[in-house]
C-alpha positions in Angstrom: -25.3 49.3 -6.0 -24.6 46.2 -8.3 -24.8 43.9 -5.2 -28.1 45.4 -4.3 -29.6 45.0 -7.8 -28.4 41.3 -7.8 -30.2 40.7 -4.5 -33.5 42.3 -5.8 -33.3 40.3 -9.0 -32.7 37.0 -7.0 -35.7 37.7 -4.7 -37.8 38.4 -7.7 -36.9 35.1 -9.5 -37.5 33.2 -6.2 -40.8 34.7 -5.7 -42.0 33.3 -9.1 -41.8 29.7 -7.9 -45.5 28.6 -8.0 -47.5 27.3 -5.1 -48.0 24.1 -7.1 -44.3 23.6 -7.5 -43.8 24.0 -3.8 -46.6 21.5 -3.0 -45.0 19.0 -5.4 -41.7 19.4 -3.5 -43.4 18.9 -0.3 -45.1 15.6 -1.6 -41.9 14.2 -3.1 -39.9 14.8 0.2 -42.7 13.6 2.4 -42.8 10.4 0.3 -39.0 10.0 0.9 -39.5 10.5 4.6 -42.1 7.9 4.7 -39.7 5.4 3.2 -37.2 6.3 5.9 -39.7 5.7 8.6 -40.7 2.3 7.0 -37.0 1.2 6.9 -36.5 2.1 10.5 -39.5 0.0 11.4 -38.3 -3.0 9.4 -34.9 -2.9 11.1 -36.2 -2.1 14.5 -35.6 -5.4 16.2 -32.1 -5.7 14.6 -31.2 -2.3 15.9 -32.3 -3.3 19.5 -29.7 -6.3 19.3 -26.7 -3.8 18.9 -24.6 -2.2 21.7 -26.6 0.6 23.3 -24.0 3.1 22.3 -24.8 2.5 18.6 -28.6 2.3 18.5 -29.1 5.9 17.5 -26.2 5.6 15.0 -27.6 2.5 13.4 -31.0 4.2 13.1 -29.3 7.0 11.2 -27.4 4.6 9.0 -30.7 2.9 8.1 -32.2 6.3 7.3 -29.2 7.2 5.0 -29.3 3.9 3.2 -33.0 4.3 2.6 -32.5 7.9 1.4 -29.8 6.7 -1.0 -32.3 4.2 -2.6 -33.8 7.2 -4.3 -32.2 9.3 -7.1 -32.8 12.7 -5.7 -30.5 14.8 -8.0 -33.3 16.9 -9.5 -34.9 17.3 -6.2 -31.5 18.6 -4.9 -31.3 21.2 -7.6 -34.8 22.5 -6.9 -34.1 22.7 -3.1 -30.8 24.5 -3.7 -32.5 27.1 -6.1 -34.8 27.9 -3.1 -31.8 28.5 -0.8 -32.6 25.3 1.2 -30.5 22.4 2.1 -30.0 20.1 -0.9 -29.6 17.1 1.6 -26.0 16.7 0.2 -24.4 17.0 3.7 -27.0 15.1 5.7 -25.0 12.0 6.5 -24.7 12.5 10.3 -28.3 13.6 10.9 -30.5 12.3 7.9 -34.0 12.5 9.4 -33.4 15.8 11.2 -32.3 17.3 7.9 -35.3 16.0 5.9 -37.6 17.3 8.6 -36.0 20.7 8.7 -36.4 21.0 4.9 -40.0 19.9 5.1 -40.7 22.6 7.6 -39.2 25.2 5.4 -41.1 24.1 2.4 -44.4 24.1 4.3 -43.6 27.7 5.3 -42.7 28.7 1.8 -45.8 27.2 0.4 -48.1 28.6 3.1 -49.2 25.1 4.2 -50.0 24.0 7.6 -47.4 21.6 8.9 -48.6 18.0 8.7 -48.3 15.6 11.6 -45.3 13.3 10.9 -44.9 9.8 11.8 -42.8 9.7 15.1 -39.3 8.4 14.6 -36.3 8.7 17.0 -33.2 10.2 15.2 -30.1 12.2 16.3 -30.3 16.0 15.7 -27.8 18.2 14.0 -25.5 18.7 16.9 -26.1 15.1 18.3 -25.0 13.5 15.0 -21.7 15.2 15.2 -21.4 14.5 18.9 -22.0 10.8 18.4 -19.1 10.7 15.8 -16.9 12.5 18.2 -17.7 10.2 21.1 -17.2 7.0 19.1 -13.9 8.3 17.7 -12.5 9.2 21.2 -13.6 5.8 22.4 -11.6 4.1 19.7 -8.6 6.4 19.1 -8.4 8.4 22.2 -8.7 12.2 22.7 -7.7 14.4 19.7 -4.4 16.3 20.1 -5.0 19.9 21.1 -3.9 21.4 17.8 -5.8 19.2 15.4 -8.9 16.8 15.3 -7.5 14.2 12.9 -5.2 11.6 14.4 -2.0 10.3 12.9 -1.3 6.5 12.8 2.1 5.1 11.9 3.0 1.6 10.8 6.0 0.3 12.7 9.1 -0.9 10.8 11.0 -4.0 12.0 13.8 -2.0 13.3 11.6 -0.3 15.8 12.1 -3.3 18.1 15.7 -2.3 18.5 15.4 1.5 18.2 13.8 3.4 21.0 14.7 6.7 19.7 12.8 6.1 16.5 9.6 5.3 18.5 10.2 8.4 20.7 10.7 10.7 17.8 7.5 9.6 16.2 5.4 10.2 19.3 7.1 13.6 19.9 6.5 14.7 16.2 2.7 13.8 16.3 2.1 10.1 16.1 -1.2 9.4 18.0 -1.6 5.7 17.2 1.0 3.1 16.7 0.2 0.2 14.2 1.9 -3.2 14.3 1.3 -5.6 11.5 1.2 -9.1 12.9 1.8 -10.5 9.4 5.5 -9.5 10.0 8.1 -10.1 12.7 7.5 -12.1 15.9 5.9 -11.7 19.2 9.1 -10.9 20.9 9.6 -8.0 18.4 6.1 -6.8 19.0 6.8 -6.8 22.7 9.9 -4.7 22.5 8.1 -2.2 20.2 5.2 -1.9 22.8 7.7 -1.4 25.6 9.5 1.3 23.6 6.1 3.1 23.1 5.2 2.8 26.8 8.5 4.3 27.8 8.1 7.1 25.2 4.6 8.0 26.5 6.0 8.1 30.1 8.9 10.3 29.1 6.9 12.7 26.9 3.6 12.7 28.8 1.8 12.2 25.6 -0.9 9.6 24.8 -0.6 7.2 22.0 -2.7 4.1 21.4 -1.7 0.8 19.8 -3.5 -1.0 17.0 -2.3 -4.5 16.2 -3.4 -5.9 12.8 -4.1 -9.6 12.4 -2.4 -11.1 9.4 -5.5 -12.8 8.1 -5.7 -15.1 5.1 -3.5 -13.1 2.9 -3.1 -14.7 -0.6 0.5 -14.5 -1.7 2.9 -16.0 -4.1 5.0 -19.0 -2.8 8.7 -19.5 -2.6 11.0 -19.1 -5.5 14.5 -20.3 -6.1 16.7 -17.8 -4.2 19.0 -15.5 -6.0 22.7 -15.0 -5.2 24.0 -13.8 -1.9 25.0 -10.3 -2.8 24.3 -6.8 -1.7 24.4 -4.0 -4.1 24.4 -0.1 -3.6 24.3 2.8 -6.0 24.9 6.5 -5.3 22.3 8.8 -6.9 23.8 10.8 -9.7 22.6 13.8 -11.9 22.2 13.9 -15.6 26.0 14.4 -16.0 26.8 11.4 -13.8 28.0 13.5 -10.9 27.1 12.1 -7.5 24.3 14.1 -5.8 23.6 11.7 -3.0 26.1 9.1 -1.7 24.8 5.5 -1.0 24.3 4.9 2.7 25.6 1.6 4.2 24.8 0.3 7.7 27.5 -2.0 9.2 26.2 -4.3 11.9 27.6 -7.0 14.0 27.3 -10.5 12.7 24.1 -11.9 14.2 22.0 -8.6 13.8 18.7 -10.2 12.7 17.4 -7.3 10.5 18.5 -7.5 6.8 17.2 -4.0 6.2 17.5 -0.7 7.9 15.6 2.6 7.5 17.6 5.0 5.5 20.2 2.4 4.4 20.8 1.3 0.8 22.6 -1.9 2.1 23.4 -3.6 5.4 26.7 -5.3 5.9 27.3 -7.8 8.7 30.9 -7.9 10.1 32.6 -9.1 13.3 31.4 -7.1 16.3 34.8 -6.7 17.9 36.3 -5.2 14.6 33.3 -2.9 14.2 33.6 -1.6 17.7 37.1 -0.2 16.8 36.0 1.7 13.7 35.9 5.5 14.1 34.2 8.2 12.2 36.4 9.6 9.4 38.1 6.4 8.8 38.0 4.5 5.5 37.2 0.9 4.6 38.9 -0.4 1.5 38.0 -3.6 -0.5 37.5 -5.2 -3.9 34.0 -6.0 -4.8 32.7 -9.0 -6.6 33.8 -7.7 -10.0 37.3 -6.9 -8.8 36.7 -3.2 -8.6 38.6 -1.2 -6.0 36.0 0.4 -3.7 36.0 2.5 -0.4 33.6 3.4 2.4 33.9 6.6 4.4 32.9 6.0 8.0 30.2 8.4 9.5 28.3 8.4 12.8 27.1 5.4 14.8 23.9 4.3 16.4 23.2 1.7 19.2 22.8 -1.0 16.5 25.7 -0.3 14.2 27.8 2.2 12.3 27.0 4.2 9.2 29.1 4.7 6.2 28.7 6.3 2.8 30.1 5.6 -0.7 30.2 7.6 -3.9 30.8 4.3 -6.0 28.5 1.4 -7.0 29.6 -1.8 -5.4 28.6 -5.5 -5.4 29.6 -7.2 -2.2 29.5 -11.0 -1.4 30.2 -12.9 1.7 33.9 -13.3 2.6 34.7 -10.0 1.0 38.0 -8.6 2.7 37.5 -5.2 4.3 40.7 -3.2 5.2 40.4 -0.5 7.9 42.5 2.6 7.2 42.7 5.2 10.0 42.5 8.9 9.7 46.2 9.2 9.4 46.0 6.9 6.4 47.7 3.9 8.0 46.2 0.4 7.3 45.2 -1.4 10.5 43.1 -4.6 10.8 41.4 -6.6 8.1 38.0 -8.5 8.5 35.6 -10.4 6.4 32.0 -9.7 5.5 29.7 -12.2 7.1 26.8 -14.1 5.7 24.4 -12.3 3.4 20.7 -13.1 2.7 20.1 -14.4 -0.9 18.5 -11.8 -3.2 14.9 -12.5 -4.2 14.6 -14.6 -7.2 11.9 -13.6 -9.7 9.8 -14.9 -12.6 10.2 -12.6 -15.6 6.8 -12.1 -17.2 5.9 -10.4 -20.3 2.6 -9.7 -21.9 1.2 -12.8 -23.5 3.1 -15.2 -21.3 1.4 -17.9 -19.4 1.9 -18.7 -15.8 0.9 -21.8 -13.9 -0.4 -21.3 -10.3 -0.3 -24.7 -8.6 -1.6 -25.9 -5.2 1.7 -27.0 -3.9 4.5 -27.6 -6.4 8.2 -27.6 -5.8 10.1 -24.3 -5.9 9.0 -22.1 -8.9 10.9 -21.9 -12.0 12.6 -18.7 -12.7 11.6 -17.9 -16.2 8.1 -17.8 -17.9 9.6 -16.7 -21.3 12.7 -18.7 -21.8 15.6 -16.9 -23.6 19.3 -17.4 -24.0 20.0 -16.0 -20.4 17.1 -17.7 -18.6 16.6 -21.2 -19.8 13.8 -22.8 -17.9 10.6 -24.6 -18.8 7.8 -22.4 -20.1 5.3 -21.6 -18.8 6.7 -21.1 -15.3 5.0 -22.4 -12.2 4.5 -20.9 -8.8 2.3 -21.8 -5.9 0.1 -19.7 -3.7 -0.2 -19.5 0.0 -3.9 -20.4 0.2 -4.6 -23.5 -1.9 -8.2 -23.4 -0.6 -9.1 -20.6 -3.2 -8.8 -23.1 -6.0 -12.3 -24.3 -5.4 -13.7 -20.8 -5.9 -11.8 -19.5 -8.9 -13.5 -19.7 -12.3 -12.1 -19.3 -15.9 -12.3 -15.9 -17.3 -11.8 -14.2 -13.9 -9.1 -11.5 -13.3 -6.0 -12.1 -11.2 -3.5 -9.4 -10.0 -0.1 -9.7 -8.5 2.1 -7.5 -6.5 -0.4 -4.6 -5.7 -1.7 -4.6 -9.3 1.8 -4.3 -11.0 1.1 -7.5 -13.0 -2.4 -8.6 -14.2 -3.8 -11.6 -15.9 -6.8 -13.7 -16.8 -7.5 -17.2 -15.6 -7.7 -19.0 -19.0 -8.0 -22.6 -17.7 -8.1 -24.9 -14.7 -5.9 -27.8 -15.2 -6.3 -30.2 -12.3 -4.5 -28.6 -9.4 -3.3 -25.6 -11.3 -4.6 -22.4 -12.8 -3.3 -21.4 -16.2 -3.0 -17.6 -16.2 -2.4 -15.5 -19.3 -0.4 -12.3 -18.5 -2.3 -9.2 -19.9 -1.1 -6.3 -18.0 2.7 -5.6 -17.4 5.2 -3.0 -18.4 6.5 -3.2 -22.0 9.9 -4.6 -20.8 8.2 -7.1 -18.5 8.1 -7.4 -14.8 9.6 -9.9 -12.3 7.2 -11.6 -10.0 8.8 -12.1 -6.7 8.0 -14.5 -3.8 5.7 -13.5 -1.0 3.8 -10.9 -3.2 0.1 -10.3 -2.8 -2.4 -12.0 -5.2 -5.9 -10.3 -5.7 -8.9 -12.1 -7.3 -11.4 -9.2 -7.6 -14.0 -11.4 -9.5 -13.8 -14.5 -7.3 -16.2 -15.0 -4.4 -13.8 -16.3 -1.8 -15.4 -18.1 1.2 -12.4 -18.4 3.4 -12.8 -17.4 7.1 -11.0 -14.1 8.0 -9.3 -15.6 11.0 -6.5 -18.2 10.6 -5.1 -20.4 13.3 -2.2 -18.1 13.7 -4.6 -15.1 14.2 -6.3 -16.8 17.0 -2.9 -17.5 18.6 -1.8 -13.9 18.0 -5.0 -12.5 19.6 -3.7 -13.7 23.0 -0.8 -11.3 22.7 -2.9 -8.5 21.2 -5.4 -8.4 24.0 -2.8 -8.1 26.6 -0.7 -5.4 24.9 -2.9 -3.4 22.3 -5.9 -1.1 22.5 -7.3 -2.0 19.1 -7.3 -5.1 16.9 -7.4 -4.7 13.1 -9.4 -7.4 11.2 -7.7 -8.1 7.8 -9.5 -9.4 4.7 -13.0 -9.3 6.3 -15.6 -10.3 3.7 -18.7 -11.4 5.6 -20.5 -10.7 8.9 -19.6 -14.2 10.0 -15.9 -13.1 10.0 -16.8 -10.4 12.6 -18.9 -12.7 14.7 -15.9 -15.1 14.8 -13.6 -12.4 16.0 -16.1 -11.2 18.6 -16.4 -14.7 19.8 -12.7 -15.0 20.2 -12.6 -11.7 22.1 -15.3 -13.0 24.5 -13.3 -16.1 25.2 -10.3 -14.0 26.2 -12.6 -11.6 28.3 -11.7 -8.7 26.0 -15.0 -7.6 24.7 -14.1 -4.0 25.4 -11.3 -4.1 22.8 -11.7 -1.8 19.9 -12.2 -3.4 16.5 -11.0 -1.9 13.2 -12.5 -3.3 10.0 -10.0 -3.2 7.2 -11.9 -2.7 3.9 -9.7 -4.1 1.3 -11.6 -6.5 -0.9 -14.5 -5.9 -3.2 -16.7 -8.2 -1.2 -16.1 -6.1 1.9 -17.0 -2.9 0.2 -20.2 -4.2 -1.3 -21.2 -5.6 2.1 -20.0 -2.6 4.2 -23.4 -1.7 5.7 -23.9 -5.3 6.8 -20.4 -5.5 8.2 -20.9 -2.3 10.3 -24.1 -3.7 11.7 -22.4 -6.9 12.7 -19.6 -4.9 14.3 -22.0 -2.7 16.2 -22.7 -5.5 18.6 -19.5 -4.3 20.3 -18.1 -0.9 21.2 -16.0 0.8 19.9 -15.4 0.1 16.3 -13.8 1.8 13.3 -13.2 1.3 9.6 -9.8 1.4 7.7 -9.9 2.3 4.0 -7.1 0.0 2.7 -6.7 1.8 -0.5 -3.9 -0.3 -2.0 -5.8 -3.6 -2.2 -9.1 -1.7 -2.8 -7.7 -0.1 -6.0 -6.6 -3.5 -7.3 -9.9 -5.1 -6.4 -12.3 -2.4 -7.5 -10.2 -0.9 -10.3 -8.0 2.3 -10.0 -10.6 4.2 -12.0 -13.2 3.5 -9.3 -11.0 4.1 -6.2 -12.1 7.8 -5.8 -15.7 6.8 -5.9 -15.3 3.9 -3.6 -13.5 5.7 -0.9 -16.1 8.5 -1.0 -18.9 6.1 -0.5 -17.1 4.4 2.5 -16.6 7.9 4.0 -20.3 8.7 3.5 -21.6 5.4 5.0 -19.2 5.6 7.9 -20.3 9.1 8.7 -23.9 8.1 8.7 -23.0 5.3 11.1 -21.0 7.8 13.2 -18.0 5.4 12.8 -14.4 6.8 12.6 -12.5 6.2 9.4 -8.7 5.6 9.1 -7.5 6.9 5.7 -4.7 4.4 4.8 -2.1 3.3 2.1 0.4 5.3 0.2 -0.2 8.6 2.0 2.9 10.7 1.6 4.7 7.6 0.2 7.4 9.4 -1.7 8.0 11.6 1.3 8.2 8.6 3.6 10.5 6.6 1.4 12.6 9.3 -0.4 12.2 12.4 1.7 10.4 14.6 -0.9 6.6 14.5 -1.5 5.0 14.8 -4.9 2.4 17.5 -5.5 -0.4 14.9 -5.8 0.6 13.3 -2.5 0.1 16.7 -0.7 -3.5 17.0 -2.1 -4.1 13.4 -1.3 -2.9 13.9 2.3 -5.1 17.0 2.6 -8.1 14.8 1.7 -7.4 12.9 4.9 -9.0 15.8 6.8 -12.3 14.2 5.9 -11.4 11.1 7.9 -10.8 10.8 11.6 -7.3 9.3 11.4 -4.6 9.2 8.6 -2.1 6.3 8.5 1.4 6.5 7.2 3.4 3.5 6.2 7.1 2.8 7.3 10.0 4.4 5.5 13.4 5.9 5.9 12.0 9.4 6.3 9.0 8.6 8.4 9.6 11.0 11.2 9.8 14.0 8.8 6.6 12.6 7.0 4.8 12.7 10.3 5.8 16.4 10.8 4.6 17.2 7.3 1.3 15.5 7.8 0.8 17.2 11.0 1.3 20.5 9.4 -1.1 19.8 6.5 -3.8 18.5 8.8 -3.5 21.6 11.1 -3.9 23.9 8.0 -6.8 22.0 6.4 -8.8 21.9 9.7 -9.5 25.6 9.1 -10.8 24.9 5.5 -12.7 21.6 5.7 -14.8 19.5 8.1 -15.9 16.2 6.5 -17.8 17.3 3.3 -18.3 20.8 4.4 -16.1 23.8 3.4 -15.3 26.1 6.4 -15.0 29.6 5.2 -12.5 31.5 7.4 -11.2 34.9 6.3 -9.0 34.5 3.2 -5.5 36.0 3.5 -5.5 37.4 0.0 -5.6 40.9 -1.3 -9.4 41.4 -1.9 -10.7 43.2 -5.0 -13.4 44.7 -2.6 -10.7 46.6 -0.9 -10.2 48.6 -4.2 -6.4 47.9 -4.3 -4.6 47.8 -7.6 -2.3 44.9 -8.5 1.3 45.8 -8.1 
């Protein structure tokens, strides 16, 4: 009875909308439509110059951008009050939605439908179909159980660990990402071979994306620290060990200095290591003279695992004594050469840091004290001295993914004088090879370096897609397309990594430039974007990228720090689960490397499967809720 009364009241209120109000709505929406048609006409020749597969999509993008030149919030409220579409989910089929609402308004107002200026546009189903086709062309067919693909960044050890690659494919990886800024072509070749073998054995598809390194702005070399490895077991509040440290023993000559899941890597003679068995113990004195022991565990093809309940500091030449299961001491050996620990510049708020074009190795302390007596301010150089011609005083500068921030206070010859303004109260250490972001600086460097051009030769012969890092301008894309033509690889998919403020602000132009080739996609590189645009703007920025790409029917890769705690430590945070679920609005979600990456892939696969029943792009999907409904009249127990 109450439901019936509500519906009668609602119809009564709707019927009180005046004919004049309806005619006003018709006029407002017709004027908007006319602006969409005019924009289409203005860009007609440019659309004809694009790849045929993208011409309808480009027209729809023009319609969307034209629509968003208007503030239609009040119009949306009035349309929604009439039970009509508020145009809030029109991205994939803008003109079709506007025309459908105009038809409904004419009917409600009792007006004859006016002849509309002709304009080609995708319909409701066609808009969705175009996005699906472009996504499949770039990323391959969707897996049977979910529509969103999963991409995984390969760690260095994947070059020597086939089982890791196989496990990732079997647990749901649909696209492998190799970052050409790291490792060598020989490493990449072995990773690709592992994937091809896994695809054959599992009969599962998996595409390969290779990211070009690009002109990444990074800190230069610093004085190396001591050659020592340190491990610590995890303890509870009472000091009891809850999780022993994991140490990976490898033969001397093993080239990787890190290993997924390991707190430390120890190189030892291969002949000695081959004789070590599970259950045996390795005794030694660490660099402080503390007696320590390792308990040997299982082995892998690359080395053997051990664990320790004690903190230890190990240096090259440390004597290791093997004790068998019976407790008898056997052979000794020595720890091999260890890489130096990273040096670091200690920075506190108010310190000054000099960034030079090409100085000698950086000084180790910005704020000198009794323990770190160096000149102040400290000096470091950057990897791209070309940016010095673009930087202006007063502009912001960020280091290490936004952990340290400052302001360029002065330009002194070949150096920038930076005041540190953002840092933890206790200070932070700036390490070598850390990213530098200049969000206020208009950088004009080309996006392709000489190394990128060389790496492309490997990429076109081994990958399905190429990722373009630090793209800022259309000319960057034209340069990449030209290189691909020279290599007879125009069919290769291109992924534009949106990781700078300039790229975000020019996104529609970048998409149009890329649309000369098919297929293309966009990666939201949220780490750099957050630094460039401000963390407080990240949510807004990633939404706008999703909207624009949906209007262009371009697949989006949702990337950076997805399930990061899960990947690195094996346990996700609550916020990460919600963030991963948001990935359902993209066409692909990317996970970064970590010790627990296989488990993270399984978790993400589960989240995406579940969310597919609830969300499709911006639209909620209302399946039956599995809750005890009040309409059933049941009492709470």
